[in-house]
MITORVEX-551997 format. One record per residue: x, y, z of N, C-alpha, C in turn. Coordinates in Angstrom, 3 decimals, always signed. Atoms other than C-alpha are relative to their C-alpha. Layout:
REM residues N
[[X, Y, Z], [X, Y, Z], [X, Y, Z]]
...
END
This chain:
REM residues 205
[[+0.128, -1.398, -0.157], [+250.873, -8.066, -215.133], [-0.738, +0.310, +1.293]]
[[+0.527, -0.240, -1.358], [+250.100, -6.531, -211.731], [-0.374, +1.493, +0.259]]
[[+0.486, -1.414, -0.242], [+248.773, -2.980, -212.255], [-1.065, +0.009, +0.980]]
[[+1.052, -0.032, -1.021], [+246.561, -1.914, -209.382], [-1.253, +0.721, -0.632]]
[[+1.369, -0.522, +0.524], [+242.956, -0.625, -209.667], [+0.114, +1.454, -0.384]]
[[-0.103, -1.390, +0.409], [+243.903, +2.986, -209.805], [+0.784, +0.203, -1.398]]
[[-0.802, -0.052, +1.241], [+246.556, +2.440, -212.541], [-0.959, -0.438, -1.194]]
[[+0.991, +0.499, +1.050], [+243.880, +0.400, -214.484], [-0.968, +1.097, -0.466]]
[[+0.983, -1.049, +0.259], [+241.325, +3.204, -214.239], [+0.641, +1.205, -0.797]]
[[-0.664, -1.092, +0.713], [+243.807, +5.934, -215.210], [+0.356, -0.365, -1.439]]
[[-0.369, +0.421, +1.322], [+245.096, +3.964, -218.130], [-1.166, -0.058, -0.994]]
[[+1.141, +0.019, +0.805], [+241.654, +3.253, -219.425], [-0.568, +1.334, -0.372]]
[[+0.552, -1.392, +0.353], [+240.634, +6.886, -219.220], [+0.882, +0.683, -0.979]]
[[-0.861, -0.555, +0.917], [+243.714, +8.005, -221.004], [-0.305, -0.465, -1.499]]
[[+0.332, +0.553, +1.373], [+242.923, +5.728, -223.954], [-1.361, +0.480, -0.438]]
[[+1.379, -0.499, +0.361], [+239.191, +6.640, -223.913], [+0.042, +1.435, -0.440]]
[[+0.068, -1.410, +0.302], [+239.767, +10.403, -223.842], [+0.932, +0.338, -1.266]]
[[-0.716, -0.239, +1.150], [+242.420, +10.195, -226.526], [-0.865, -0.212, -1.265]]
[[+0.904, +0.371, +1.128], [+239.746, +8.663, -228.812], [-1.191, +0.925, -0.102]]
[[+1.260, -0.769, -0.040], [+236.628, +10.658, -227.741], [+0.132, +1.468, +0.079]]
[[-0.199, -1.447, -0.046], [+238.075, +14.112, -227.032], [+1.499, +0.338, -0.377]]
[[-1.395, -0.151, +0.417], [+241.307, +14.305, -229.045], [+0.546, +1.439, +0.109]]
[[-0.483, -1.433, -0.159], [+241.445, +18.111, -228.854], [+0.301, +0.373, +1.367]]
[[-0.364, -0.300, -1.409], [+241.645, +17.985, -225.042], [+1.133, -1.011, +0.536]]
[[-1.004, +0.976, -0.374], [+244.305, +15.156, -225.064], [+1.404, +0.545, -0.364]]
[[-0.075, +0.657, -1.324], [+246.778, +14.765, -223.367], [-0.760, +0.667, +1.032]]
[[+0.984, -0.466, -1.080], [+244.917, +15.191, -220.073], [+0.755, +0.562, +1.224]]
[[-0.540, -0.491, -1.303], [+245.725, +17.392, -217.110], [-0.365, -0.907, +1.194]]
[[+0.279, +0.872, -1.198], [+245.674, +15.865, -213.605], [-1.476, +0.160, +0.395]]
[[+1.440, -0.252, -0.353], [+242.292, +17.515, -212.894], [-0.983, -0.707, -1.017]]
[[+0.873, +0.700, +1.021], [+240.753, +16.294, -216.195], [+0.032, -1.500, +0.201]]
[[-0.207, +1.407, -0.227], [+242.116, +12.816, -215.459], [-0.811, -0.416, +1.203]]
[[+0.824, +0.313, -1.239], [+240.533, +12.851, -211.981], [-1.506, +0.015, -0.377]]
[[+1.323, -0.011, +0.428], [+237.194, +13.839, -213.533], [-0.363, -1.161, -0.839]]
[[+0.252, +1.121, +0.893], [+237.458, +11.146, -216.175], [-0.112, -1.353, +0.885]]
[[+0.021, +1.253, -0.801], [+238.288, +8.415, -213.553], [-1.272, -0.113, +0.890]]
[[+1.189, +0.110, -0.897], [+235.354, +9.378, -211.296], [-1.324, +0.274, -0.676]]
[[+1.300, -0.163, +0.705], [+232.713, +9.693, -214.029], [-1.053, -0.997, +0.566]]
[[+0.995, +0.963, -0.454], [+229.419, +8.123, -213.060], [-0.610, -0.805, -1.126]]
[[+0.493, +0.773, +1.199], [+228.653, +6.853, -216.541], [+1.191, -0.641, -0.725]]
[[-0.972, +0.723, +0.765], [+230.528, +4.351, -218.617], [+1.127, -0.500, +0.895]]
[[-0.948, +0.420, -0.962], [+232.375, +3.190, -215.461], [-0.567, -1.111, +0.893]]
[[+0.389, +1.041, -0.943], [+232.103, +0.047, -213.314], [+1.215, -0.647, +0.592]]
[[+0.799, -0.741, -0.963], [+232.752, +0.341, -210.517], [+0.107, +1.494, -0.091]]
[[-0.143, -1.381, -0.118], [+232.180, +4.034, -209.945], [+0.880, +0.241, +1.226]]
[[-0.974, -0.175, -1.048], [+235.052, +5.365, -207.832], [+0.127, +1.511, +0.345]]
[[-0.164, -1.347, -0.506], [+236.162, +8.567, -206.023], [+1.534, +0.137, +0.305]]
[[-1.454, -0.167, -0.193], [+239.925, +8.866, -206.526], [+0.412, +1.475, +0.142]]
[[-0.494, -1.419, -0.129], [+241.689, +12.067, -205.390], [+1.232, +0.179, -0.844]]
[[-1.131, -0.311, +0.898], [+244.512, +13.794, -207.252], [+1.366, -0.662, +0.444]]
[[-1.216, +0.700, -0.562], [+247.194, +12.337, -204.933], [+0.043, -1.448, -0.466]]
[[-0.025, +1.442, +0.494], [+246.082, +8.767, -205.818], [+0.264, -0.107, -1.458]]
[[-0.156, +0.112, +1.377], [+245.976, +9.480, -209.487], [+1.439, +0.410, -0.394]]
[[-1.449, -0.313, +0.241], [+249.447, +11.244, -209.433], [+0.917, -1.172, +0.279]]
[[-0.831, +1.117, -0.364], [+250.929, +8.298, -207.679], [-0.167, -1.185, -1.027]]
[[+0.218, +1.036, +1.130], [+249.342, +5.894, -210.277], [+0.728, +0.357, -1.200]]
[[-0.738, -0.472, +1.193], [+250.750, +8.028, -213.050], [+1.531, -0.218, +0.129]]
[[-1.387, +0.330, -0.162], [+254.240, +7.694, -211.523], [+0.275, -1.434, -0.151]]
[[-0.260, +1.414, +0.136], [+253.905, +3.935, -211.351], [-0.162, -0.441, -1.503]]
[[+0.174, +0.296, +1.452], [+252.577, +3.766, -214.923], [+1.234, +0.526, -0.806]]
[[-1.169, -0.496, +0.649], [+255.558, +5.945, -216.014], [+1.164, -1.030, +0.162]]
[[-1.044, +1.008, -0.276], [+257.960, +3.418, -214.400], [-0.193, -1.189, -0.868]]
[[+0.263, +1.163, +0.774], [+256.183, +0.622, -216.279], [+0.250, +0.296, -1.535]]
[[-0.063, -0.401, +1.463], [+256.553, +2.587, -219.646], [-1.286, +0.028, -0.637]]
[[+1.350, -0.020, +0.531], [+252.763, +2.775, -219.975], [-0.642, +1.353, -0.115]]
[[+0.468, -1.295, +0.017], [+252.310, +6.461, -219.556], [+1.207, +0.999, +0.226]]
[[-1.065, -0.971, -0.207], [+254.365, +9.642, -219.502], [-0.554, +1.436, +0.098]]
[[+0.300, -1.450, -0.014], [+254.356, +13.392, -218.848], [+0.131, +0.522, -1.424]]
[[+0.012, -0.385, +1.337], [+253.444, +15.008, -222.158], [+0.067, +1.529, -0.189]]
[[+0.055, -1.385, +0.175], [+253.355, +18.750, -221.487], [+1.465, +0.552, -0.192]]
[[-1.371, -0.585, +0.218], [+256.280, +20.925, -222.740], [+0.541, +0.856, +1.128]]
[[-0.662, -0.720, -1.075], [+258.679, +22.973, -220.605], [-0.676, +1.381, +0.236]]
[[+0.728, -1.259, -0.168], [+256.593, +26.141, -221.211], [-1.410, -0.148, +0.449]]
[[+1.396, +0.193, -0.434], [+253.277, +24.668, -220.191], [-0.191, +0.295, +1.420]]
[[+0.313, -0.337, -1.402], [+251.611, +25.903, -217.022], [-0.664, -1.164, +0.702]]
[[+0.650, +1.063, -0.494], [+249.717, +22.684, -216.579], [+0.573, -1.324, -0.382]]
[[-0.552, +1.372, +0.368], [+251.197, +19.159, -216.436], [-1.103, -0.789, -0.607]]
[[+0.963, +0.841, +0.687], [+249.537, +16.850, -218.910], [+0.685, -1.353, -0.284]]
[[-0.462, +1.367, +0.077], [+249.757, +13.088, -219.417], [-0.589, -0.707, -1.104]]
[[+0.471, +0.810, +1.093], [+249.463, +10.567, -222.156], [+0.389, -1.512, +0.257]]
[[-0.369, +1.365, -0.166], [+249.453, +6.796, -222.352], [+0.909, -0.485, -1.116]]
[[-0.981, +0.633, +0.985], [+252.076, +4.610, -224.271], [-0.418, -1.504, -0.236]]
[[+0.478, +1.396, -0.030], [+249.985, +1.464, -224.331], [+0.230, -0.689, -1.318]]
[[-0.103, +0.629, +1.327], [+250.040, +0.886, -228.108], [+1.440, -0.543, -0.168]]
[[-1.295, +0.464, +0.179], [+253.817, +0.715, -228.133], [+0.510, -0.997, +1.067]]
[[-0.403, +0.865, -1.179], [+254.218, -0.886, -224.677], [-0.424, -1.447, -0.320]]
[[+0.586, +1.358, +0.166], [+252.004, -3.816, -225.576], [+0.136, -0.552, -1.480]]
[[-0.132, +0.369, +1.393], [+252.623, -3.852, -229.391], [-1.295, -0.350, -0.630]]
[[+1.372, +0.358, +0.490], [+248.862, -3.881, -230.171], [-0.545, +1.091, -0.881]]
[[+0.547, -1.004, +1.012], [+246.926, -2.143, -232.955], [-1.161, +0.762, +0.746]]
[[+1.065, -0.788, -0.611], [+244.354, +0.662, -232.066], [-1.316, -0.777, +0.289]]
[[+1.313, +0.753, -0.244], [+241.328, -1.677, -232.400], [+0.127, -0.859, +1.245]]
[[-0.116, +0.864, -1.214], [+242.649, -4.042, -229.752], [+0.217, +0.868, +1.290]]
[[-0.176, -0.872, -1.093], [+243.738, -1.135, -227.470], [-1.329, +0.493, +0.423]]
[[+1.319, -0.497, -0.251], [+240.202, +0.166, -227.720], [-0.847, -1.055, +0.839]]
[[+0.696, +1.037, -0.751], [+238.817, -3.194, -226.439], [+0.563, -0.093, +1.440]]
[[-0.677, +0.009, -1.437], [+241.311, -3.233, -223.522], [-0.531, +1.190, +0.818]]
[[+0.431, -1.142, -0.737], [+240.209, +0.233, -222.552], [-1.400, -0.205, +0.548]]
[[+1.386, +0.222, -0.484], [+236.524, -0.721, -222.328], [+0.016, -1.075, +1.107]]
[[-0.089, +1.021, -1.132], [+237.432, -3.807, -220.296], [+0.519, +0.619, +1.251]]
[[-0.509, -0.665, -1.155], [+239.458, -1.635, -218.013], [-0.977, +0.919, +0.661]]
[[+0.891, -1.017, -0.480], [+236.704, +0.927, -217.595], [-1.346, -0.703, +0.480]]
[[+1.299, +0.594, -0.264], [+233.660, -1.462, -217.440], [+0.029, -1.355, +0.622]]
[[-0.117, +1.346, -0.548], [+234.986, -4.793, -216.093], [-0.388, -1.095, -1.093]]
[[+0.270, +1.163, +0.863], [+234.199, -8.255, -217.557], [-1.282, +0.206, -0.881]]
[[+1.105, -0.150, +0.948], [+231.850, -8.213, -220.616], [+0.038, -1.059, -1.029]]
[[+0.130, +0.890, +1.165], [+230.552, -10.345, -223.410], [+0.438, +0.677, -1.272]]
[[-0.363, -0.697, +1.282], [+231.660, -9.769, -227.037], [-1.209, +0.994, -0.428]]
[[+1.184, -0.831, +0.390], [+228.087, -8.363, -227.668], [-0.006, +1.275, +0.741]]
[[-0.111, -1.240, -0.817], [+228.456, -5.877, -224.779], [+1.121, +0.817, -0.415]]
[[-1.173, -0.722, +0.487], [+231.891, -4.933, -225.983], [-0.198, +0.673, -1.322]]
[[+0.414, -0.580, +1.327], [+230.683, -4.417, -229.549], [-0.741, +1.335, +0.205]]
[[+0.833, -1.213, -0.170], [+228.126, -1.875, -228.269], [+0.807, +1.125, +0.649]]
[[-0.605, -1.036, -0.837], [+230.331, -0.085, -225.827], [+1.363, +0.498, -0.548]]
[[-1.283, -0.420, +0.612], [+233.594, +0.097, -227.878], [-0.200, +0.932, -1.150]]
[[+0.309, -0.902, +1.184], [+231.821, +2.068, -230.636], [+0.501, +1.381, -0.013]]
[[-0.490, -1.345, -0.096], [+232.898, +5.417, -229.365], [+1.530, +0.097, -0.165]]
[[-1.421, +0.000, +0.066], [+236.525, +4.334, -229.370], [+0.499, -0.600, -1.357]]
[[-0.339, +0.589, +1.272], [+236.648, +2.095, -232.470], [-1.197, -0.731, -0.590]]
[[+1.244, +0.636, +0.554], [+233.895, +1.058, -234.851], [+0.155, -1.370, -0.579]]
[[-0.008, +1.387, +0.449], [+233.918, -2.696, -235.007], [-1.179, -0.303, -0.917]]
[[+1.092, +0.336, +0.858], [+231.835, -4.028, -237.915], [-0.954, -1.017, +0.423]]
[[+0.853, +1.066, -0.371], [+230.475, -7.060, -236.169], [+0.518, -0.590, +1.308]]
[[-0.430, +0.638, -1.207], [+230.531, -9.072, -233.017], [+1.165, -1.020, -0.294]]
[[-0.953, +1.009, +0.428], [+232.647, -11.703, -234.917], [+1.378, +0.650, -0.025]]
[[-1.303, -0.779, +0.010], [+235.363, -9.018, -235.427], [+0.504, +0.199, +1.407]]
[[-0.351, -0.155, -1.422], [+235.338, -8.322, -231.721], [+0.588, -1.360, +0.488]]
[[-0.469, +1.287, -0.512], [+235.760, -11.966, -231.002], [+1.275, -0.353, -0.583]]
[[-1.349, +0.286, +0.610], [+238.716, -12.265, -233.384], [+1.009, +0.838, +0.727]]
[[-0.878, -0.862, -0.697], [+240.360, -9.297, -231.667], [+0.277, -0.516, +1.422]]
[[-0.158, +0.552, -1.390], [+239.717, -10.919, -228.231], [+0.927, -1.231, -0.133]]
[[-0.812, +1.208, +0.171], [+241.305, -14.121, -229.489], [+1.433, +0.395, -0.176]]
[[-1.323, -0.426, +0.177], [+244.336, -12.242, -230.608], [+0.697, +0.545, +1.237]]
[[-0.450, -0.504, -1.276], [+244.651, -10.488, -227.291], [+0.251, -1.182, +1.021]]
[[-0.227, +1.174, -0.808], [+244.225, -13.794, -225.492], [+1.320, -0.790, -0.330]]
[[-1.213, +0.629, +0.443], [+247.040, -15.240, -227.509], [+1.316, +0.656, +0.554]]
[[-1.070, -0.831, -0.605], [+249.306, -12.515, -225.954], [-0.041, +0.030, +1.492]]
[[+0.168, +0.011, -1.484], [+248.112, -13.141, -222.481], [-0.585, +1.235, +0.615]]
[[+0.528, -1.231, -0.458], [+246.305, -9.844, -222.263], [-1.452, +0.022, +0.454]]
[[+1.434, +0.186, -0.485], [+242.752, -11.089, -221.796], [-0.263, -1.516, +0.124]]
[[+0.440, +1.414, -0.100], [+240.976, -14.291, -220.872], [-1.470, -0.116, -0.043]]
[[+1.370, +0.298, +0.038], [+237.597, -15.848, -221.374], [-0.329, -0.740, +1.286]]
[[+0.455, +0.750, -1.120], [+235.630, -17.014, -218.379], [-1.510, -0.212, -0.040]]
[[+1.369, +0.371, +0.213], [+232.158, -18.561, -217.853], [-1.082, +1.100, -0.058]]
[[+1.184, -0.964, +0.082], [+228.952, -16.761, -218.875], [-0.773, +0.002, +1.271]]
[[+0.942, -0.095, -1.114], [+226.450, -15.593, -216.371], [-1.263, -0.819, -0.401]]
[[+1.305, +0.723, +0.349], [+223.176, -17.596, -216.096], [-0.867, +0.876, -0.769]]
[[+0.934, -0.725, +0.943], [+220.839, -16.592, -218.930], [+0.724, +0.747, -1.049]]
[[-0.767, -0.674, +1.132], [+223.620, -15.156, -221.136], [+0.383, -1.040, -1.017]]
[[-0.375, +0.909, +1.138], [+224.403, -16.674, -224.470], [+1.415, -0.010, -0.374]]
[[-1.490, -0.122, +0.360], [+228.043, -15.540, -224.575], [+0.821, -0.060, +1.247]]
[[-0.950, -0.054, -1.112], [+231.035, -16.130, -222.373], [+0.497, +1.473, +0.234]]
[[-0.607, -1.371, -0.259], [+232.556, -12.999, -220.729], [+1.526, -0.028, -0.212]]
[[-1.448, -0.197, +0.044], [+236.053, -11.640, -221.164], [+0.481, +0.986, +0.976]]
[[-0.525, -1.010, -0.950], [+238.292, -9.764, -218.803], [+1.508, +0.202, -0.401]]
[[-1.412, -0.304, +0.323], [+241.703, -8.074, -219.174], [+0.864, -0.576, +1.131]]
[[-0.989, +0.575, -0.939], [+244.803, -9.393, -217.474], [+1.135, +0.968, +0.352]]
[[-0.990, -0.997, -0.228], [+246.708, -6.137, -217.031], [+0.227, +0.213, +1.504]]
[[-0.141, -0.192, -1.398], [+246.154, -6.147, -213.254], [-1.337, -0.219, +0.724]]
[[+1.228, +0.144, -0.847], [+243.561, -6.063, -210.507], [-0.938, +1.220, -0.064]]
[[+0.973, -1.085, +0.046], [+240.385, -3.995, -210.255], [-0.721, -0.002, +1.305]]
[[+0.753, -0.119, -1.170], [+238.236, -2.704, -207.440], [-1.288, -0.811, -0.105]]
[[+1.361, +0.705, -0.151], [+235.422, -5.112, -206.440], [-0.446, -0.494, -1.316]]
[[+0.368, +0.444, +1.317], [+235.428, -6.799, -209.787], [-1.243, -0.967, +0.090]]
[[+1.153, +0.949, -0.119], [+233.087, -9.576, -208.611], [-1.285, +0.755, +0.310]]
[[+1.152, -0.779, -0.345], [+230.705, -6.998, -207.090], [-0.485, +0.715, -1.184]]
[[+0.396, -0.757, +1.238], [+230.771, -5.030, -210.349], [-0.678, -0.904, -0.904]]
[[+0.596, +0.848, +0.860], [+229.888, -8.061, -212.246], [-1.388, -0.376, +0.476]]
[[+1.318, +0.268, -0.503], [+226.963, -8.846, -209.991], [-0.906, +1.168, -0.246]]
[[+0.856, -1.201, +0.254], [+225.689, -5.300, -210.369], [-0.411, +0.093, -1.419]]
[[+0.292, +0.054, +1.396], [+225.894, -5.609, -214.100], [-1.074, -0.982, -0.331]]
[[+1.016, +0.969, +0.166], [+223.742, -8.686, -213.937], [-1.364, +0.550, +0.314]]
[[+1.251, -0.505, -0.488], [+221.020, -6.846, -212.060], [-0.554, +1.165, -0.885]]
[[+0.485, -1.212, +0.751], [+220.944, -3.761, -214.402], [+0.285, -0.181, -1.441]]
[[-0.455, +0.205, +1.444], [+221.946, -5.335, -217.714], [-1.065, +0.499, -0.987]]
[[+1.086, -0.479, +0.955], [+218.629, -4.624, -219.428], [-0.143, +1.487, +0.007]]
[[+0.090, -1.501, -0.049], [+218.567, -1.048, -218.209], [+1.185, +0.628, -0.755]]
[[-1.125, -0.627, +0.709], [+222.092, -0.498, -219.493], [-0.136, -0.005, -1.428]]
[[+0.147, +0.085, +1.513], [+221.232, -1.559, -222.949], [-1.061, +0.986, -0.425]]
[[+1.027, -0.868, +0.521], [+217.972, +0.400, -223.163], [+0.378, +1.464, +0.249]]
[[-0.247, -1.348, -0.339], [+219.496, +3.550, -221.603], [+1.340, +0.501, -0.695]]
[[-1.337, -0.310, +0.702], [+222.677, +3.511, -223.831], [-0.022, +1.490, -0.615]]
[[-0.004, -1.391, +0.556], [+221.690, +6.701, -225.729], [+0.110, +1.078, +1.092]]
[[-0.096, -0.943, -1.132], [+221.140, +8.507, -222.379], [+1.430, +0.019, +0.611]]
[[-1.367, +0.084, -0.497], [+224.489, +7.330, -221.088], [+0.940, +0.768, -0.876]]
[[-0.945, -0.689, +0.944], [+226.215, +8.618, -224.155], [-0.193, +1.526, +0.083]]
[[+0.250, -1.417, -0.074], [+224.524, +12.070, -223.839], [+0.614, +0.599, +1.352]]
[[-0.529, -0.453, -1.280], [+225.478, +12.309, -220.130], [+1.556, +0.046, -0.060]]
[[-1.477, +0.084, +0.074], [+229.044, +11.256, -220.858], [+0.567, +1.182, -0.819]]
[[-0.409, -1.247, +0.722], [+229.368, +13.957, -223.542], [-0.134, +1.255, +0.764]]
[[+0.198, -1.211, -0.837], [+228.021, +16.559, -221.134], [+1.216, +0.066, +0.997]]
[[-1.116, +0.073, -0.936], [+230.590, +15.423, -218.535], [+1.332, +0.409, -0.637]]
[[-1.224, -0.385, +0.694], [+233.369, +15.762, -221.098], [-0.008, +1.403, -0.313]]
[[+0.071, -1.461, +0.361], [+232.174, +19.225, -222.118], [+0.290, +0.820, +1.353]]
[[-0.227, -0.707, -1.324], [+232.123, +20.312, -218.332], [+1.566, -0.053, +0.354]]
[[-1.381, +0.231, -0.238], [+235.637, +18.850, -217.958], [+0.839, +0.932, -0.867]]
[[-0.739, -0.826, +0.887], [+236.846, +20.812, -220.967], [-0.115, +1.480, +0.449]]
[[+0.207, -1.394, -0.523], [+235.413, +24.073, -219.570], [+0.784, +0.207, +1.265]]
[[-0.778, -0.153, -1.179], [+237.043, +23.432, -216.217], [+1.505, +0.111, -0.298]]
[[-1.410, -0.030, +0.408], [+240.426, +22.809, -217.887], [+0.220, +1.406, -0.654]]
[[-0.209, -1.365, +0.567], [+240.014, +26.029, -219.958], [+0.020, +1.080, +1.054]]
[[-0.076, -1.027, -1.053], [+239.297, +28.030, -216.821], [+1.255, -0.093, +0.789]]
[[-1.295, +0.187, -0.743], [+242.284, +26.591, -215.023], [+1.157, +0.554, -0.700]]
[[-1.123, -0.344, +0.765], [+244.605, +27.418, -217.871], [+0.020, +1.433, -0.396]]
[[+0.073, -1.393, +0.388], [+243.445, +31.041, -218.293], [+1.022, +0.728, +0.927]]
END
């Protein structure tokens, strides 16, 4: 699979927002731009414009991974993902793929913590079993752990990402901060989602 970095970010955001803000899903182009460029729960942080995101949506549509979801009477075009059907995976596995698309390579322990907003895995062992199932389908792969880590990392195989190696290096330097500041990250993310919802509401008035 050879999806590019913009497609990967767009797809991850569509899955994430479907789970975290279902009342605002499907997403308008502007809402999707805000989701892609969030400063929290993203690695690397990017600054895609609407033209880049629209082009990525067109490519995802041709792959059968996303589609236009707004009706003929809608004033704003909205988009949804089709990843569940396209890959034949259950929601718990799609949630893991989304976190890998949005945050880059991670250990099962990191995934267990970060996927909670999308799907509540009961244990790290459950995460590992889901990763094994995805690996059997060629959707993720395991690769060596970082120095000092007790678990191997996993990455998705849906396509390429922006500066994946640089993102992994940054994660090494801030790993302890990320864990201790997780509640703050969650609060900021919720605020960003609320601002995005307000902006969408103003646009559609």
